Each structure stands twice: as structure tokens, then as C-alpha cells.
C-alpha positions in Angstrom: 73.2 -16.4 91.2 75.6 -16.4 88.0 79.2 -17.8 88.0 81.4 -15.4 89.2 79.5 -14.2 92.5 79.3 -18.5 92.9 82.8 -18.9 92.6 83.7 -15.8 95.0 81.6 -16.7 97.8 81.4 -20.8 97.3 83.4 -21.0 100.6 80.9 -19.0 102.9 77.5 -20.4 101.6 76.0 -23.9 103.3 76.0 -27.0 101.9 72.1 -27.3 100.3 69.9 -28.9 102.6 66.2 -29.5 100.4 63.2 -28.0 101.7 61.6 -28.8 104.7 64.7 -31.6 105.7 65.8 -31.4 109.4 69.5 -31.0 110.7 71.0 -34.0 112.1 71.4 -33.4 115.9 75.1 -33.9 117.3 75.9 -36.1 120.2 75.2 -33.1 122.5 71.5 -32.1 121.3 70.2 -30.1 118.6 71.9 -26.6 119.8 75.2 -27.9 121.4 78.2 -27.8 120.7 79.7 -29.6 123.4 79.6 -31.6 126.4 78.7 -29.7 129.8 80.5 -30.2 132.3 79.8 -30.0 135.8 81.7 -29.8 139.6 85.3 -29.0 139.3 87.8 -28.3 137.0 90.1 -31.3 136.1 92.9 -29.8 137.9 91.3 -29.2 141.2 89.6 -33.0 141.2 92.8 -34.2 139.9 94.2 -32.6 143.8 91.4 -33.9 145.4 92.0 -37.6 144.4 96.1 -37.2 145.0 95.0 -36.0 148.5 92.8 -39.2 148.8 95.6 -41.7 147.9 98.3 -40.0 149.9 95.9 -39.9 152.9 95.0 -43.7 151.9 98.5 -45.1 151.2 98.8 -43.1 154.8 96.3 -45.5 157.4 98.0 -48.5 154.8 101.4 -47.7 156.4 100.4 -47.1 160.1 98.2 -50.3 159.9 100.9 -52.5 159.3 103.3 -50.7 161.0 101.0 -51.2 164.0 100.8 -54.7 162.9 104.0 -55.4 162.8 104.8 -53.6 166.2 102.5 -55.6 167.7 103.9 -59.2 166.5 107.0 -57.6 167.8 105.5 -57.4 171.2 103.5 -60.4 171.9 105.6 -63.0 174.3 105.5 -66.1 172.2 107.0 -67.9 174.3 104.8 -71.3 174.8 105.0 -73.9 171.5 101.8 -76.1 171.5 103.8 -78.1 168.9 105.4 -79.7 172.2 102.5 -81.3 173.5 101.9 -85.5 173.3 99.4 -86.6 172.3 97.1 -84.4 170.9 93.4 -84.4 170.0 91.7 -84.1 166.4 91.3 -80.4 165.0 87.5 -80.3 164.9 85.3 -77.3 163.1 86.1 -73.9 164.3 89.0 -72.3 166.4 89.7 -72.8 170.1 91.1 -70.7 172.4 92.5 -71.5 176.2 92.5 -68.1 177.7 94.4 -68.5 181.3 94.6 -65.4 184.2 97.5 -66.3 186.1 98.4 -65.6 189.7 101.9 -64.3 189.0 103.6 -61.7 190.3 106.9 -61.4 188.6 107.6 -57.7 188.4 105.3 -56.5 191.6 107.0 -54.4 194.7 105.5 -55.1 197.9 103.6 -52.1 197.2 101.7 -53.5 194.5 101.4 -56.4 195.7 99.5 -54.9 198.7 97.4 -52.3 197.0 96.3 -55.0 194.6 95.6 -57.8 197.7 97.7 -60.4 195.9 99.4 -61.8 198.8 102.8 -63.9 198.2 106.1 -63.0 196.7 107.5 -61.8 193.6 109.3 -65.6 193.1 106.0 -67.2 194.5 104.9 -70.3 192.5 102.3 -69.6 189.3 99.2 -70.8 189.8 96.2 -70.3 187.2 93.2 -68.4 188.6 91.3 -68.5 185.7 90.9 -70.7 182.9 88.2 -69.8 180.1 88.2 -72.4 176.4 87.0 -69.7 174.0 85.7 -71.3 170.7 85.1 -69.0 167.8 82.9 -70.8 164.9 80.3 -70.1 162.4 77.4 -70.3 165.2 79.3 -67.2 167.4 81.5 -67.6 169.8 80.6 -69.7 173.1 82.8 -69.2 176.2 82.9 -71.8 178.3 84.8 -71.5 182.1 86.6 -74.4 184.2 86.2 -74.0 187.3 90.2 -73.9 189.0 89.1 -76.8 191.7 87.7 -78.9 188.9 88.6 -82.9 189.5 90.7 -83.5 186.1 93.4 -86.5 185.7 96.6 -84.9 184.5 98.0 -87.0 182.4 102.0 -88.4 181.1 103.1 -85.3 180.1 106.4 -84.1 178.4 108.0 -81.7 180.2 108.5 -78.6 179.1 112.1 -77.8 179.9 113.5 -81.6 180.3 112.1 -83.2 176.8 111.6 -86.5 178.8 108.9 -87.8 179.1 106.9 -87.9 182.9 104.4 -90.7 184.5 100.3 -89.1 185.1 99.9 -87.9 188.2 96.6 -88.6 188.6 93.1 -87.2 189.8 94.3 -83.3 191.0 92.9 -79.6 190.3 93.3 -78.5 187.6 94.7 -75.4 188.7 98.1 -77.9 189.3 98.6 -78.5 186.1 99.9 -75.3 185.6 101.9 -75.2 188.9 104.1 -78.1 188.0 104.7 -77.9 184.4 103.4 -74.3 183.3 101.1 -73.5 180.2 102.3 -76.7 178.0 101.3 -79.4 180.7 97.7 -77.7 181.2 96.8 -77.4 177.5 97.9 -81.3 178.0 95.1 -82.0 180.8 92.5 -79.9 179.4 92.7 -82.0 175.6 93.2 -84.9 178.0 90.1 -84.4 180.1 87.9 -82.5 177.8 89.3 -84.4 174.3 88.7 -80.7 172.6 91.8 -79.7 170.2 93.2 -76.4 171.7 94.6 -73.7 169.0 96.2 -71.0 170.5 96.8 -69.9 174.2 96.8 -66.9 175.9 97.5 -65.6 179.4 97.8 -62.4 181.6 99.1 -62.4 185.2 98.1 -60.5 187.4 99.7 -56.9 187.2 99.5 -56.8 183.5 95.4 -56.7 184.1 95.4 -54.1 186.0 97.4 -52.5 184.1 94.9 -53.1 181.1 92.3 -51.9 183.1 94.3 -48.2 184.2 94.9 -48.2 180.1 91.3 -47.1 179.6 90.5 -45.8 182.2 88.6 -48.4 183.9 85.7 -50.5 183.7 82.6 -49.9 183.6 80.3 -52.8 185.3 76.6 -52.9 186.5 76.4 -55.0 189.2 72.7 -56.8 190.4 74.3 -57.5 194.6 76.9 -55.4 196.2 79.7 -57.8 198.2 83.1 -57.6 200.1 85.8 -59.9 201.0 88.8 -59.0 202.8 91.1 -62.1 200.9 90.7 -60.1 197.5 90.1 -56.8 198.6 86.8 -56.6 197.2 84.2 -53.7 199.0 81.7 -52.8 196.0 77.6 -51.5 195.9 74.8 -52.9 194.1 74.5 -50.6 190.9 76.6 -48.9 187.8 80.2 -47.9 188.6 83.4 -47.8 187.0 86.3 -50.2 188.5 89.7 -49.2 188.2 92.9 -52.0 187.5 92.7 -52.8 191.3 89.3 -52.9 192.1 88.6 -54.7 188.9 91.4 -57.4 190.1 89.3 -58.0 192.5 86.1 -58.0 191.2 87.6 -60.9 189.3 90.3 -63.2 192.3 86.7 -62.7 194.5 84.9 -66.2 195.6 85.2 -66.4 199.5 81.8 -64.0 199.2 80.3 -66.5 197.6 78.3 -69.6 198.8 79.5 -71.3 195.2 82.2 -69.4 195.4 84.3 -71.5 192.6 81.0 -70.9 190.1 80.0 -67.7 190.8 83.3 -66.4 190.3 84.1 -67.9 187.1 80.2 -66.2 186.0 82.2 -62.9 187.5 85.2 -63.4 185.5 83.3 -64.3 182.4 80.9 -60.7 182.4 83.8 -58.1 183.4 86.0 -59.9 180.3 83.0 -59.2 178.3 82.5 -55.4 179.7 86.5 -55.3 179.4 86.4 -56.7 175.8 83.0 -54.5 174.5 84.6 -50.8 175.5 88.2 -52.1 174.1 86.3 -52.2 171.2 84.4 -49.5 171.1 84.5 -46.4 168.3 86.2 -44.2 171.2 89.0 -46.3 171.9 90.1 -47.9 168.1 89.2 -44.7 167.0 91.5 -42.6 169.2 95.4 -43.6 168.7 95.8 -41.8 172.3 93.5 -44.6 174.0 94.5 -47.0 171.6 98.2 -47.2 171.6 98.0 -47.3 175.6 96.3 -50.2 176.1 97.7 -52.0 173.2 100.7 -51.8 175.0 99.5 -52.0 178.0 98.3 -55.7 177.5 101.2 -57.0 174.9 103.4 -56.3 177.4 102.4 -59.2 179.6 100.3 -61.6 177.4 101.6 -64.6 177.2 100.9 -66.1 173.6 101.6 -69.3 171.2 103.9 -69.3 168.9 101.7 -69.2 166.0 99.7 -66.4 167.8 99.6 -62.8 165.7 97.6 -59.8 166.1 95.2 -60.8 163.9 94.3 -63.9 165.7 94.1 -62.0 169.0 91.8 -59.4 167.6 89.2 -62.2 166.7 90.0 -63.5 169.9 89.0 -60.3 171.6 85.9 -59.2 169.3 84.7 -62.5 170.3 84.8 -61.9 174.1 82.5 -59.2 173.6 80.2 -60.6 170.9 79.4 -63.6 173.9 76.9 -61.8 175.2 75.9 -59.3 172.6 73.6 -62.0 172.0 75.4 -63.5 169.2 77.1 -65.8 171.6 77.3 -67.5 174.5 79.0 -68.0 178.0 79.0 -71.2 180.7 80.6 -72.8 182.5 81.9 -76.7 182.0 78.8 -78.6 183.2 79.6 -80.3 187.0 77.6 -82.7 188.3 78.7 -82.6 192.5 82.1 -82.9 194.2 84.8 -85.0 194.9 86.6 -84.3 198.2 86.0 -80.6 197.7 86.6 -79.9 194.2 84.0 -79.9 191.0 83.5 -82.7 189.4 82.7 -82.3 185.8 79.7 -84.2 184.5 81.1 -86.5 181.9 78.3 -87.3 179.4 77.4 -83.5 179.0 81.3 -82.7 178.6 81.5 -85.2 176.0 78.7 -83.7 174.1 79.8 -80.9 174.5 82.8 -81.5 173.0 80.8 -82.8 170.1 78.9 -79.9 169.1 82.1 -77.4 169.2 84.1 -80.2 167.7 81.1 -80.2 164.6 80.8 -76.8 165.0 76.7 -77.4 166.3 74.9 -74.8 168.3 75.8 -75.8 172.0 72.6 -76.9 173.8 74.3 -78.6 176.9 73.4 -76.6 179.9 76.2 -75.7 182.9 74.4 -77.8 185.5 75.9 -77.0 189.2 
């Protein structure tokens, strides 16, 4: 090739490579000029990403809004800070869950249909009392029979703020009747030595309304029973209880030989079923089911001033787990009776409280 030709076509010729030398491949392979892109084009991927972010933001806003809505509806009326001479806190968290016989806001027709008797202004007592311990070893639910023979100690009046003298031996449910939730907490702590962290109470109407809002609660009864006092009339087998039937189920005691102890077992069984159904995907993931249930419960639930929706949800989830194999339910250990009232087995109670305080597995049996 002469110089003229070389100069004329030099810009179109490939660089000279020695014979036999391999052409170095680029980073995409020997025959590729660039990366091969799969999937949707960049613009479409950006649209999908924006949609996902928008959905997450909406869900976050709804969740935060629901939290503050629920928190605003809680009746934070119980000030545990005013309870005197409290035992030291232990491991885990202890809730005192109370079902009162309050008829406040009930019409005469409602009192008749629910078989509650009394009047809307009748004095309140506690129909059911339970300690729920949540710790590393799983939840433990302990029923406190309302006819338990306990000491009502010195306390500070919830309205007057003045110290009141001890009342001595009494039924446990009398403490609430004398001076409400704060004296009940004081009495439970004094007789057990266990620190109560949170308090939750619901009356007759609120209890029935929650069950109705859920469309009833399914139960499987081993035996049928009737009780003219509570209005109970149940057959054995699987059935769905409405609000009035549920209230009758947890209140019945005259139908049983061990009236108060069997009633507490029924209360535990029902509350576990209620919590299990309330926490099911069919309720939690369905806003048309979730919000009516939440509203029905929050409107009538009385709690301590430090309670919030997270702690309340934790309480319900623990109740759900009680009978699922992850927890345990029991009655407060009893050893007999005094004047018709149940006497706690003090050595067992002491052992039980020590195990709860240390967040150890509960080995104590109920007895009685």
C-alpha cells in the first residue's frame, strides 16, 4: 500500500493486531456492545415504585390515625399513682382485668333482656377479676374468685384523698364497692404482694356490645346448663353466643356445685375465645369488622392513666395465647373456706407470686 492510499483511508482502517492475537472482550462479553436489560422499562418501574410508596404512606397514615383515634376514646380514669404502699415491681407486666356489674346507661328493657336486675343507679361490684402476667415465659391468667376471703387494708380515699383505716376481712369484690378501682388494686397488691402495672375494666353493657359487634363468639361447651338468675340456657356442643348469651355464660354460678370456681373457669374460656376471634385475620384485616369491634370496646372500657392502644393490644394478644399452648390459665390457689368465703392457700400464693415476679415458669397448681 502506497503512502497516498494509506493517508487517504487511514481513518477507516482498524488498528493493526498481530496475527493470532485474540481481541480482548469488553465487560459485556465478546459479542455484546452493552448490557441486556430485562423486565419493564425504566419509566414503568418508576411508576410501580411510586405506587408502592403511596400505598405504604396511606397505610402508615391510617395506622397512626387509628392509634390516636383509639387512644382518644380510652377512658383513662384510674390513677394507680394514688395507690399507697405498693409492692416493688418485678419482671414482666401485670394487668388487673375486671368485669364490673355496672348497669350505667342501661334501659329497663336492656336490664330485663340481659337478666342483670337492679337499677341503673345500683352500686357497683366486680363480677370477675383476673391478673394477666405477660413475661418471657408466656402469659399466665389467674382468676381471683370474687368470694375470696381477703384483708382490705388501710387506703387513701379516691375522692377525699384522706387515709382510711383498714376494714379487715372481707370478700374481695367488696373492695371495689367501698372505693372503686384504686382500693381494689390496693387490696389485690396487699394480699398478693404482686405489683399491678395496668388496669382494665368493662361493664355489662360494654361486654355485650363487643360480642354483638363481632357477630357473636363461637364456643364449644362440654356440658349444657341452665340458670334462671343469669338467664343461661345452653346445650352441649358448638354454638355461637350473642351478647346476652355471652353475658349469661360468664355470670352463671348457681348452676354449679363449686359456683365461684367454675364461673371463673368459664370466664377464662370465654375471654380466650373472644380474644382469639378478635385477633383473627377475618377481623383484623377487615375494617368493616375491626372498627365496630374497637369502637364498641373502647367506648365502655375504663383503664389506668398510663394505658395506651399498644398496651391494650398486647393484653388481648396475650389472652389469645393463654389457652393456645403458649400460656396458662388457673384460679388463685385455695385451701378451703371461711364463713362461706374462699380461703387462699397462702404458701402456694407466695410461691406463685415469687415465680411471677422472677418471670419464671409457673409450677403452682390451683387446688380447691
